[in-house]
MIDOSE-1310 file (N, C-alpha, C; in nm, 2 decimals, decimal comma, always signed):
residues 265
mrkf	+5,29/+3,41/-8,50/+5,17/+3,35/-8,44/+5,12/+3,23/-8,56; +5,09/+3,28/-8,67/+5,07/+3,21/-8,79/+5,15/+3,09/-8,81; +5,30/+3,09/-8,80/+5,37/+3,00/-8,79/+5,34/+2,89/-8,68; +5,32/+2,94/-8,56/+5,31/+2,84/-8,45/+5,18/+2,78/-8,45
vqwi	+5,07/+2,83/-8,49/+4,95/+2,75/-8,54/+4,98/+2,63/-8,63; +5,06/+2,67/-8,76/+5,09/+2,56/-8,85/+5,19/+2,47/-8,80; +5,27/+2,52/-8,69/+5,37/+2,42/-8,63/+5,27/+2,31/-8,54; +5,18/+2,37/-8,47/+5,07/+2,27/-8,38/+5,00/+2,18/-8,46
stsv	+4,96/+2,23/-8,58/+4,87/+2,16/-8,67/+4,97/+2,04/-8,73; +5,07/+2,05/-8,78/+5,16/+1,97/-8,83/+5,20/+1,85/-8,72; +5,22/+1,91/-8,62/+5,27/+1,81/-8,48/+5,12/+1,73/-8,46; +5,01/+1,77/-8,45/+4,88/+1,70/-8,44/+4,88/+1,59/-8,56
llat	+4,90/+1,63/-8,67/+4,89/+1,54/-8,79/+5,00/+1,42/-8,77; +5,11/+1,48/-8,73/+5,22/+1,39/-8,72/+5,19/+1,27/-8,62; +5,14/+1,33/-8,52/+5,10/+1,25/-8,38/+4,98/+1,15/-8,42; +4,91/+1,20/-8,50/+4,78/+1,12/-8,52/+4,82/+1,00/-8,64
aadi	+4,91/+1,05/-8,73/+4,95/+0,94/-8,83/+5,02/+0,81/-8,75; +5,12/+0,87/-8,64/+5,20/+0,77/-8,58/+5,12/+0,69/-8,47; +4,99/+0,74/-8,43/+4,91/+0,69/-8,35/+4,82/+0,56/-8,45; +4,80/+0,61/-8,57/+4,75/+0,52/-8,67/+4,84/+0,39/-8,69
ansq	+4,95/+0,46/-8,72/+5,06/+0,33/-8,78/+5,05/+0,23/-8,63; +5,07/+0,29/-8,53/+5,09/+0,21/-8,41/+4,97/+0,12/-8,40; +4,86/+0,15/-8,41/+4,74/+0,07/-8,39/+4,73/-0,02/-8,52; +4,80/-0,01/-8,62/+4,80/-0,10/-8,74/+4,90/-0,22/-8,73
idri	+5,00/-0,20/-8,62/+5,10/-0,29/-8,63/+5,06/-0,46/-8,64; +4,93/-0,47/-8,55/+4,91/-0,63/-8,58/+4,81/-0,63/-8,67; +4,79/-0,56/-8,75/+4,67/-0,58/-8,85/+4,74/-0,63/-9,00; +4,78/-0,74/-8,98/+4,87/-0,79/-9,11/+4,78/-0,79/-9,23
tgrn	+4,66/-0,79/-9,23/+4,57/-0,82/-9,35/+4,53/-0,69/-9,42; +4,55/-0,59/-9,34/+4,47/-0,46/-9,39/+4,33/-0,45/-9,36; +4,27/-0,55/-9,31/+4,14/-0,55/-9,25/+4,12/-0,49/-9,12; +4,02/-0,39/-9,10/+4,00/-0,35/-8,98/+3,96/-0,45/-8,87
fatr	+3,90/-0,54/-8,90/+3,84/-0,67/-8,80/+3,97/-0,76/-8,74; +4,05/-0,76/-8,86/+4,16/-0,86/-8,83/+4,27/-0,82/-8,75; +4,26/-0,83/-8,62/+4,36/-0,76/-8,53/+4,47/-0,85/-8,53; +4,44/-0,98/-8,52/+4,57/-1,09/-8,47/+4,56/-1,21/-8,60
sevl	+4,67/-1,27/-8,61/+4,66/-1,40/-8,70/+4,59/-1,48/-8,67; +4,52/-1,55/-8,73/+4,43/-1,67/-8,67/+4,52/-1,78/-8,63; +4,46/-1,85/-8,55/+4,55/-1,98/-8,46/+4,55/-2,09/-8,56; +4,65/-2,16/-8,58/+4,64/-2,24/-8,65/+4,72/-2,40/-8,58
arhg	+4,66/-2,51/-8,61/+4,72/-2,62/-8,54/+4,67/-2,74/-8,62; +4,74/-2,85/-8,60/+4,76/-2,96/-8,68/+4,66/-3,08/-8,60; +4,67/-3,09/-8,48/+4,63/-3,21/-8,40/+4,53/-3,17/-8,31; +4,49/-3,02/-8,29/+4,38/-3,00/-8,19/+4,39/-2,85/-8,16
mvct	+4,26/-2,82/-8,10/+4,25/-2,67/-8,05/+4,18/-2,66/-7,94; +4,20/-2,57/-7,86/+4,11/-2,53/-7,76/+4,10/-2,39/-7,74; +3,98/-2,33/-7,70/+3,95/-2,19/-7,68/+3,86/-2,15/-7,58; +3,91/-2,06/-7,47/+3,82/-2,03/-7,38/+3,85/-1,89/-7,35
svpa	+3,78/-1,84/-7,25/+3,80/-1,69/-7,21/+3,93/-1,68/-7,09; +3,97/-1,77/-7,06/+4,06/-1,78/-6,94/+4,17/-1,86/-6,99; +4,30/-1,79/-7,01/+4,41/-1,89/-7,08/+4,46/-2,01/-6,98; +4,43/-2,01/-6,87/+4,46/-2,11/-6,77/+4,37/-2,25/-6,82
atqv	+4,24/-2,20/-6,84/+4,16/-2,30/-6,85/+4,17/-2,35/-7,01; +4,23/-2,29/-7,09/+4,24/-2,33/-7,23/+4,38/-2,41/-7,26; +4,45/-2,39/-7,13/+4,57/-2,48/-7,12/+4,53/-2,61/-7,06; +4,44/-2,62/-6,98/+4,39/-2,72/-6,93/+4,34/-2,81/-7,03
gldi	+4,25/-2,75/-7,10/+4,20/-2,86/-7,22/+4,29/-2,88/-7,33; +4,42/-2,82/-7,34/+4,54/-2,86/-7,40/+4,58/-2,97/-7,36; +4,62/-2,97/-7,23/+4,66/-3,09/-7,16/+4,61/-3,20/-7,19; +4,48/-3,18/-7,17/+4,40/-3,32/-7,17/+4,44/-3,38/-7,32
lkrg	+4,41/-3,29/-7,42/+4,42/-3,35/-7,55/+4,58/-3,42/-7,56; +4,68/-3,34/-7,52/+4,79/-3,40/-7,50/+4,82/-3,53/-7,43; +4,73/-3,56/-7,34/+4,73/-3,70/-7,25/+4,65/-3,79/-7,35; +4,60/-3,78/-7,47/+4,52/-3,86/-7,52/+4,37/-3,85/-7,53
gsav	+4,32/-3,75/-7,46/+4,19/-3,73/-7,46/+4,12/-3,67/-7,58; +3,99/-3,70/-7,58/+3,89/-3,65/-7,69/+3,89/-3,50/-7,67; +3,83/-3,46/-7,78/+3,76/-3,32/-7,76/+3,67/-3,28/-7,66; +3,60/-3,40/-7,65/+3,47/-3,37/-7,54/+3,56/-3,38/-7,41
daai	+3,66/-3,47/-7,41/+3,73/-3,48/-7,26/+3,81/-3,33/-7,26; +3,86/-3,27/-7,33/+3,91/-3,13/-7,33/+3,79/-3,03/-7,29; +3,71/-3,04/-7,35/+3,58/-2,94/-7,33/+3,53/-2,93/-7,19; +3,53/-3,06/-7,13/+3,49/-3,10/-7,01/+3,57/-3,03/-6,91
aana	+3,68/-3,07/-6,91/+3,81/-3,03/-6,85/+3,81/-2,88/-6,86; +3,79/-2,80/-6,95/+3,81/-2,66/-6,96/+3,68/-2,59/-6,91; +3,58/-2,64/-6,95/+3,45/-2,59/-6,86/+3,45/-2,61/-6,73; +3,48/-2,72/-6,68/+3,49/-2,72/-6,54/+3,60/-2,60/-6,46
tlgl	+3,71/-2,60/-6,53/+3,81/-2,50/-6,50/+3,76/-2,36/-6,48; +3,66/-2,33/-6,60/+3,61/-2,19/-6,61/+3,52/-2,18/-6,47; +3,43/-2,29/-6,44/+3,35/-2,28/-6,31/+3,44/-2,23/-6,17; +3,57/-2,27/-6,19/+3,66/-2,24/-6,08/+3,70/-2,08/-6,11
mepv	+3,76/-2,08/-6,22/+3,85/-1,93/-6,25/+3,73/-1,85/-6,31; +3,62/-1,85/-6,33/+3,53/-1,76/-6,38/+3,39/-1,78/-6,33; +3,39/-1,77/-6,20/+3,27/-1,81/-6,12/+3,15/-1,72/-6,13; +3,19/-1,59/-6,19/+3,11/-1,50/-6,23/+3,01/-1,54/-6,37
sngi	+3,04/-1,63/-6,43/+2,98/-1,68/-6,57/+2,95/-1,82/-6,56; +3,02/-1,91/-6,50/+3,01/-2,06/-6,52/+2,99/-2,13/-6,40; +2,95/-2,26/-6,35/+2,95/-2,33/-6,26/+2,88/-2,44/-6,29; +2,89/-2,55/-6,20/+2,81/-2,68/-6,19/+2,67/-2,63/-6,13
ggdl	+2,61/-2,54/-6,10/+2,49/-2,51/-6,07/+2,41/-2,47/-6,18; +2,47/-2,45/-6,30/+2,40/-2,40/-6,41/+2,35/-2,50/-6,50; +2,34/-2,46/-6,65/+2,31/-2,56/-6,77/+2,43/-2,56/-6,83; +2,38/-2,66/-6,95/+2,50/-2,66/-7,04/+2,44/-2,71/-7,19
faiv	+2,50/-2,63/-7,28/+2,45/-2,69/-7,43/+2,57/-2,71/-7,52; +2,56/-2,82/-7,59/+2,69/-2,86/-7,67/+2,64/-2,91/-7,81; +2,74/-2,88/-7,90/+2,72/-2,93/-8,02/+2,85/-3,00/-8,08; +2,84/-3,13/-8,09/+2,95/-3,21/-8,11/+2,97/-3,27/-8,29
ysak	+3,08/-3,24/-8,32/+3,06/-3,29/-8,46/+3,16/-3,42/-8,46; +3,11/-3,55/-8,50/+3,19/-3,67/-8,51/+3,24/-3,68/-8,65; +3,38/-3,67/-8,67/+3,43/-3,69/-8,81/+3,43/-3,82/-8,86; +3,44/-3,91/-8,76/+3,44/-4,05/-8,79/+3,31/-4,09/-8,83
enkl	+3,19/-4,05/-8,82/+3,04/-4,05/-8,85/+3,00/-3,96/-8,94; +3,08/-3,86/-8,93/+3,05/-3,73/-9,05/+2,89/-3,70/-8,98; +2,88/-3,68/-8,88/+2,74/-3,68/-8,79/+2,75/-3,56/-8,70; +2,65/-3,47/-8,65/+2,65/-3,37/-8,60/+2,53/-3,41/-8,48
ygln	+2,59/-3,39/-8,34/+2,52/-3,42/-8,23/+2,49/-3,29/-8,15; +2,37/-3,28/-8,09/+2,33/-3,16/-8,02/+2,29/-3,19/-7,89; +2,31/-3,15/-7,77/+2,26/-3,17/-7,65/+2,21/-3,05/-7,55; +2,10/-3,07/-7,52/+2,04/-2,97/-7,45/+2,08/-3,00/-7,29
gsgr	+2,13/-2,95/-7,20/+2,18/-2,96/-7,09/+2,11/-2,87/-6,95; +1,99/-2,83/-7,01/+1,92/-2,72/-6,93/+1,80/-2,80/-6,83; +1,82/-2,78/-6,72/+1,74/-2,84/-6,61/+1,58/-2,76/-6,62; +1,50/-2,84/-6,59/+1,36/-2,82/-6,58/+1,34/-2,72/-6,44
splg	+1,22/-2,66/-6,43/+1,18/-2,62/-6,30/+1,16/-2,72/-6,18; +1,17/-2,71/-6,05/+1,13/-2,78/-5,98/+0,96/-2,87/-5,97; +0,98/-2,98/-5,94/+0,85/-3,01/-5,94/+0,75/-2,98/-5,83; +0,81/-2,93/-5,73/+0,71/-2,86/-5,64/+0,68/-2,70/-5,67
lsye	+0,73/-2,67/-5,77/+0,69/-2,52/-5,81/+0,59/-2,52/-5,93; +0,48/-2,52/-5,90/+0,38/-2,54/-6,02/+0,35/-2,38/-6,07; +0,27/-2,38/-6,19/+0,26/-2,25/-6,24/+0,18/-2,17/-6,18; +0,08/-2,23/-6,09/-0,02/-2,15/-5,99/+0,06/-2,09/-5,85
qmkt	+0,14/-2,20/-5,83/+0,26/-2,15/-5,70/+0,34/-2,05/-5,76; +0,40/-2,07/-5,86/+0,47/-1,93/-5,92/+0,40/-1,79/-5,91; +0,29/-1,81/-5,97/+0,21/-1,69/-5,98/+0,19/-1,65/-5,83; +0,14/-1,72/-5,72/+0,14/-1,68/-5,59/+0,24/-1,61/-5,52
eldk	+0,36/-1,68/-5,56/+0,49/-1,62/-5,50/+0,53/-1,50/-5,57; +0,49/-1,48/-5,67/+0,53/-1,35/-5,75/+0,44/-1,23/-5,69; +0,31/-1,27/-5,67/+0,22/-1,19/-5,62/+0,27/-1,15/-5,46; +0,33/-1,23/-5,43/+0,40/-1,18/-5,28/+0,49/-1,08/-5,28
lnrk	+0,59/-1,09/-5,40/+0,69/-0,99/-5,43/+0,64/-0,89/-5,48; +0,51/-0,89/-5,54/+0,45/-0,77/-5,60/+0,52/-0,75/-5,76; +0,55/-0,89/-5,80/+0,61/-0,87/-5,94/+0,53/-0,95/-6,03; +0,56/-0,92/-6,17/+0,48/-1,02/-6,29/+0,60/-1,11/-6,35
tipp	+0,73/-1,08/-6,33/+0,81/-1,15/-6,42/+0,88/-1,21/-6,28; +0,95/-1,31/-6,32/+1,06/-1,40/-6,22/+1,15/-1,32/-6,17; +1,22/-1,30/-6,06/+1,31/-1,23/-6,04/+1,48/-1,31/-6,06; +1,56/-1,21/-6,09/+1,68/-1,28/-6,11/+1,76/-1,32/-6,02
lgml	+1,72/-1,29/-5,89/+1,79/-1,36/-5,78/+1,70/-1,42/-5,69; +1,75/-1,52/-5,57/+1,66/-1,57/-5,49/+1,61/-1,71/-5,51; +1,53/-1,77/-5,47/+1,48/-1,90/-5,49/+1,39/-1,94/-5,61; +1,33/-1,86/-5,65/+1,23/-1,86/-5,76/+1,30/-1,88/-5,91
pisv	+1,39/-1,84/-5,94/+1,49/-1,86/-6,08/+1,54/-1,98/-6,07; +1,56/-2,04/-5,95/+1,65/-2,19/-5,95/+1,58/-2,31/-6,02; +1,65/-2,36/-6,12/+1,58/-2,49/-6,19/+1,69/-2,58/-6,15; +1,68/-2,71/-6,20/+1,74/-2,82/-6,19/+1,88/-2,81/-6,24
pgtv	+2,00/-2,81/-6,18/+2,14/-2,80/-6,27/+2,14/-2,90/-6,38; +2,16/-2,86/-6,49/+2,20/-2,97/-6,59/+2,34/-2,98/-6,64; +2,44/-2,92/-6,59/+2,56/-2,93/-6,62/+2,64/-3,06/-6,60; +2,64/-3,11/-6,48/+2,69/-3,23/-6,44/+2,64/-3,36/-6,52
dawt	+2,50/-3,37/-6,53/+2,43/-3,45/-6,61/+2,50/-3,46/-6,77; +2,49/-3,33/-6,81/+2,57/-3,32/-6,97/+2,70/-3,36/-6,96; +2,80/-3,34/-6,87/+2,90/-3,37/-6,88/+2,91/-3,54/-6,87; +2,83/-3,58/-6,81/+2,84/-3,75/-6,79/+2,79/-3,79/-6,92
elhk	+2,69/-3,73/-6,97/+2,62/-3,80/-7,12/+2,70/-3,76/-7,24; +2,79/-3,65/-7,24/+2,89/-3,63/-7,32/+3,02/-3,73/-7,30; +3,06/-3,75/-7,18/+3,17/-3,83/-7,16/+3,12/-3,97/-7,20; +3,01/-4,01/-7,19/+2,97/-4,16/-7,19/+3,00/-4,18/-7,35
kfgk	+2,96/-4,09/-7,42/+2,94/-4,11/-7,58/+3,07/-4,09/-7,63; +3,14/-3,95/-7,59/+3,28/-3,94/-7,65/+3,38/-3,94/-7,58; +3,38/-3,96/-7,47/+3,51/-3,96/-7,36/+3,59/-4,09/-7,40; +3,74/-4,04/-7,39/+3,84/-4,15/-7,43/+3,90/-4,15/-7,25
lkls	+3,93/-4,06/-7,20/+3,97/-4,07/-7,07/+3,89/-4,09/-6,94; +3,91/-4,13/-6,81/+3,81/-4,12/-6,72/+3,77/-3,99/-6,68; +3,64/-3,97/-6,63/+3,57/-3,84/-6,60/+3,68/-3,77/-6,49; +3,73/-3,85/-6,41/+3,82/-3,82/-6,31/+3,96/-3,76/-6,34
ddle	+4,00/-3,82/-6,47/+4,13/-3,75/-6,53/+4,07/-3,60/-6,57; +3,95/-3,61/-6,63/+3,93/-3,46/-6,67/+3,93/-3,36/-6,59; +3,85/-3,41/-6,47/+3,85/-3,30/-6,37/+3,95/-3,30/-6,27; +4,07/-3,36/-6,29/+4,19/-3,37/-6,21/+4,28/-3,21/-6,20
pvig	+4,27/-3,16/-6,34/+4,34/-3,03/-6,34/+4,29/-2,93/-6,26; +4,13/-2,89/-6,28/+4,06/-2,80/-6,20/+4,05/-2,83/-6,04; +4,07/-2,97/-6,02/+4,07/-2,98/-5,88/+4,21/-2,96/-5,79; +4,31/-2,98/-5,87/+4,43/-2,92/-5,86/+4,45/-2,78/-5,80
yaeg	+4,39/-2,70/-5,93/+4,38/-2,57/-5,91/+4,28/-2,49/-5,79; +4,19/-2,59/-5,77/+4,09/-2,54/-5,65/+4,15/-2,55/-5,52; +4,22/-2,67/-5,50/+4,32/-2,69/-5,38/+4,43/-2,60/-5,36; +4,50/-2,56/-5,48/+4,64/-2,50/-5,46/+4,62/-2,35/-5,48
gfpv	+4,54/-2,31/-5,57/+4,51/-2,18/-5,59/+4,55/-2,14/-5,73; +4,51/-2,02/-5,78/+4,52/-1,97/-5,90/+4,53/-1,81/-5,89; +4,60/-1,76/-5,99/+4,59/-1,59/-5,97/+4,45/-1,56/-6,06; +4,39/-1,46/-5,99/+4,28/-1,42/-6,05/+4,32/-1,31/-6,14
teli	+4,26/-1,33/-6,28/+4,28/-1,23/-6,39/+4,22/-1,09/-6,38; +4,26/-0,99/-6,43/+4,21/-0,85/-6,43/+4,07/-0,84/-6,44; +4,02/-0,90/-6,56/+3,87/-0,88/-6,58/+3,80/-0,96/-6,51; +3,81/-1,07/-6,47/+3,75/-1,15/-6,38/+3,72/-1,08/-6,24
ayyw	+3,85/-1,04/-6,19/+3,85/-0,95/-6,05/+3,75/-0,83/-6,05; +3,75/-0,75/-6,16/+3,68/-0,65/-6,19/+3,52/-0,69/-6,17; +3,47/-0,81/-6,24/+3,33/-0,86/-6,22/+3,29/-0,90/-6,08; +3,42/-0,97/-6,03/+3,38/-1,03/-5,89/+3,36/-0,94/-5,78
tsgp	+3,38/-0,81/-5,82/+3,37/-0,70/-5,70/+3,21/-0,68/-5,68; +3,13/-0,73/-5,76/+2,97/-0,69/-5,76/+2,93/-0,80/-5,67; +2,98/-0,92/-5,67/+2,93/-1,05/-5,61/+2,88/-0,99/-5,46; +2,97/-0,94/-5,36/+2,92/-0,90/-5,22/+2,78/-0,83/-5,23
rvyk	+2,78/-0,72/-5,30/+2,68/-0,65/-5,32/+2,54/-0,72/-5,37; +2,56/-0,80/-5,47/+2,47/-0,86/-5,54/+2,42/-0,96/-5,45; +2,48/-1,03/-5,38/+2,42/-1,15/-5,30/+2,43/-1,11/-5,14; +2,41/-0,98/-5,12/+2,40/-0,96/-4,99/+2,27/-0,96/-4,94
glpg	+2,25/-1,04/-4,82/+2,13/-1,07/-4,77/+2,07/-1,19/-4,82; +2,14/-1,26/-4,90/+2,08/-1,39/-4,98/+2,13/-1,49/-4,90; +2,06/-1,61/-4,87/+2,09/-1,70/-4,79/+2,21/-1,79/-4,86; +2,29/-1,85/-4,78/+2,41/-1,92/-4,84/+2,55/-1,88/-4,79
afle	+2,64/-1,95/-4,83/+2,78/-1,92/-4,78/+2,86/-1,84/-4,90; +2,82/-1,74/-4,95/+2,88/-1,67/-5,07/+2,99/-1,59/-5,02; +3,01/-1,52/-4,89/+3,11/-1,44/-4,85/+3,22/-1,56/-4,79; +3,17/-1,67/-4,74/+3,29/-1,77/-4,67/+3,34/-1,83/-4,81
tytl	+3,28/-1,84/-4,93/+3,33/-1,92/-5,03/+3,40/-1,84/-5,14; +3,33/-1,73/-5,15/+3,40/-1,65/-5,27/+3,47/-1,51/-5,25; +3,50/-1,50/-5,08/+3,58/-1,35/-5,07/+3,71/-1,43/-4,99; +3,80/-1,32/-4,98/+3,93/-1,37/-4,94/+3,91/-1,37/-4,77
dgkg	+3,85/-1,27/-4,71/+3,83/-1,28/-4,57/+3,72/-1,32/-4,52; +3,62/-1,37/-4,60/+3,49/-1,41/-4,56/+3,39/-1,31/-4,51; +3,43/-1,19/-4,54/+3,36/-1,07/-4,51/+3,31/-0,97/-4,61; +3,39/-0,99/-4,76/+3,35/-0,93/-4,82/+3,45/-0,87/-4,92
rtpa	+3,59/-0,89/-4,90/+3,68/-0,85/-4,98/+3,71/-0,96/-5,10; +3,68/-0,93/-5,21/+3,70/-1,02/-5,33/+3,83/-0,99/-5,38; +3,88/-1,11/-5,45/+4,00/-1,10/-5,51/+4,04/-0,99/-5,61; +4,16/-0,94/-5,58/+4,22/-0,84/-5,70/+4,29/-0,91/-5,79
kgdi	+4,32/-0,83/-5,89/+4,42/-0,90/-6,00/+4,54/-0,93/-5,94; +4,56/-1,08/-5,97/+4,70/-1,11/-5,90/+4,69/-1,22/-5,78; +4,57/-1,18/-5,70/+4,54/-1,26/-5,59/+4,54/-1,39/-5,62; +4,57/-1,49/-5,53/+4,56/-1,63/-5,54/+4,42/-1,68/-5,46
fknp	+4,34/-1,72/-5,55/+4,22/-1,78/-5,49/+4,21/-1,93/-5,48; +4,15/-1,98/-5,37/+4,14/-2,12/-5,36/+3,98/-2,16/-5,33; +3,92/-2,27/-5,38/+3,81/-2,31/-5,34/+3,81/-2,46/-5,30; +3,85/-2,52/-5,20/+3,87/-2,64/-5,15/+3,71/-2,71/-5,16
alak	+3,63/-2,62/-5,12/+3,47/-2,69/-5,13/+3,44/-2,73/-5,26; +3,47/-2,67/-5,36/+3,45/-2,69/-5,48/+3,53/-2,82/-5,55; +3,63/-2,82/-5,51/+3,76/-2,92/-5,53/+3,68/-3,08/-5,47; +3,64/-3,04/-5,35/+3,59/-3,18/-5,29/+3,44/-3,24/-5,37
tlrl	+3,37/-3,12/-5,41/+3,25/-3,17/-5,49/+3,30/-3,22/-5,64; +3,38/-3,17/-5,70/+3,43/-3,20/-5,82/+3,51/-3,33/-5,81; +3,57/-3,37/-5,68/+3,65/-3,50/-5,66/+3,52/-3,62/-5,66; +3,42/-3,58/-5,56/+3,32/-3,67/-5,57/+3,25/-3,72/-5,70
igek	+3,23/-3,61/-5,79/+3,17/-3,62/-5,92/+3,27/-3,72/-6,00; +3,39/-3,67/-6,01/+3,50/-3,75/-6,08/+3,47/-3,91/-6,03; +3,46/-3,93/-5,91/+3,50/-4,07/-5,87/+3,35/-4,14/-5,87; +3,23/-4,08/-5,86/+3,11/-4,16/-5,87/+3,01/-4,10/-5,96
grda	+3,05/-4,02/-6,03/+2,97/-3,98/-6,15/+2,85/-3,91/-6,11; +2,77/-3,88/-6,20/+2,65/-3,80/-6,18/+2,58/-3,81/-6,05; +2,56/-3,95/-5,99/+2,48/-3,97/-5,91/+2,53/-3,91/-5,77; +2,63/-3,86/-5,77/+2,74/-3,83/-5,66/+2,67/-3,66/-5,61
fyng	+2,63/-3,62/-5,76/+2,56/-3,47/-5,74/+2,41/-3,50/-5,76; +2,33/-3,58/-5,80/+2,21/-3,57/-5,79/+2,14/-3,68/-5,74; +2,20/-3,78/-5,67/+2,15/-3,87/-5,58/+2,23/-3,89/-5,43; +2,36/-3,85/-5,43/+2,42/-3,88/-5,30/+2,43/-3,73/-5,20
eiad	+2,53/-3,73/-5,16/+2,58/-3,63/-5,04/+2,55/-3,50/-5,10; +2,60/-3,48/-5,22/+2,55/-3,34/-5,24/+2,43/-3,30/-5,29; +2,34/-3,38/-5,33/+2,21/-3,37/-5,34/+2,14/-3,34/-5,22; +2,17/-3,40/-5,11/+2,12/-3,41/-4,98/+2,16/-3,26/-4,93
kidk	+2,26/-3,21/-4,95/+2,30/-3,10/-4,89/+2,22/-2,97/-4,98; +2,20/-2,99/-5,08/+2,12/-2,92/-5,18/+1,97/-2,89/-5,12; +1,91/-3,02/-5,11/+1,78/-3,02/-5,06/+1,76/-2,94/-4,91; +1,85/-2,99/-4,84/+1,86/-2,93/-4,68/+1,87/-2,79/-4,69
fmre	+1,94/-2,73/-4,78/+1,95/-2,59/-4,79/+1,82/-2,53/-4,84; +1,76/-2,60/-4,95/+1,65/-2,55/-5,00/+1,51/-2,55/-4,90; +1,50/-2,63/-4,84/+1,41/-2,66/-4,73/+1,43/-2,58/-4,62; +1,55/-2,53/-4,58/+1,57/-2,46/-4,46/+1,56/-2,28/-4,51
nggf	+1,56/-2,25/-4,65/+1,56/-2,12/-4,69/+1,43/-2,08/-4,79; +1,35/-2,16/-4,78/+1,23/-2,14/-4,87/+1,24/-2,16/-5,02; +1,32/-2,27/-5,04/+1,31/-2,28/-5,17/+1,27/-2,42/-5,23; +1,26/-2,46/-5,35/+1,16/-2,54/-5,38/+1,23/-2,66/-5,48
lrka	+1,35/-2,64/-5,47/+1,41/-2,76/-5,55/+1,44/-2,88/-5,48; +1,44/-2,98/-5,48/+1,43/-3,10/-5,41/+1,51/-3,21/-5,46; +1,57/-3,32/-5,37/+1,64/-3,42/-5,42/+1,57/-3,49/-5,53; +1,45/-3,51/-5,52/+1,38/-3,60/-5,59/+1,38/-3,54/-5,77
d	+1,41/-3,40/-5,76/+1,39/-3,34/-5,90/+1,52/-3,39/-5,96
């Protein structure tokens, strides 16, 4: 019995040692936090949370685009491929270093609250909901989207390609489809539950059957409506979003559903 226990103990120790050795395979520096070699490049680099978006940015650099062109292209692609975290309905913040000028630029692309939603009106609306803080969903937390304006401001100062060139790759993916990655598919599943009962075309736009079935890992997802929107922005710039057809649709939707955001904002 004693030999048997010793044999088990020895086996466990060997297995543990093997596991440790295997876990250390990619730790080339001996530091616990250094699990992979750092990426090195001579002419440019792009980093995002989605490999395809990273590749889009790299392709823009190879076409002669600036770092800002690549950033806009990658950011727009994330809005398609990672809709749980990104999109043109949100805000954008940027820090840009110009080596030529040895100067750092900062951009706050966050939108303000709607003009029609005063502090007093907000308090009244919160009282109706029996809340003291702004809810995370619904019409009250909606502010003026700043992303598209930030794209155009950054592009105006630092872009080398046309804005339509920067948006061309994501438009192709939105029309032709792309395979959804595992982690994004996992987070996507919460969408129908979170947005159930809220106005809008979430189910029609972000589910495969229009009824609530979200994309699983490897499913091909398309968003032709987003492709149309991005094409308009690429062709007509910020005015297409803030003053044109898109702004009209946003204004109409807000009026019909008790929102406060208006085209005038």
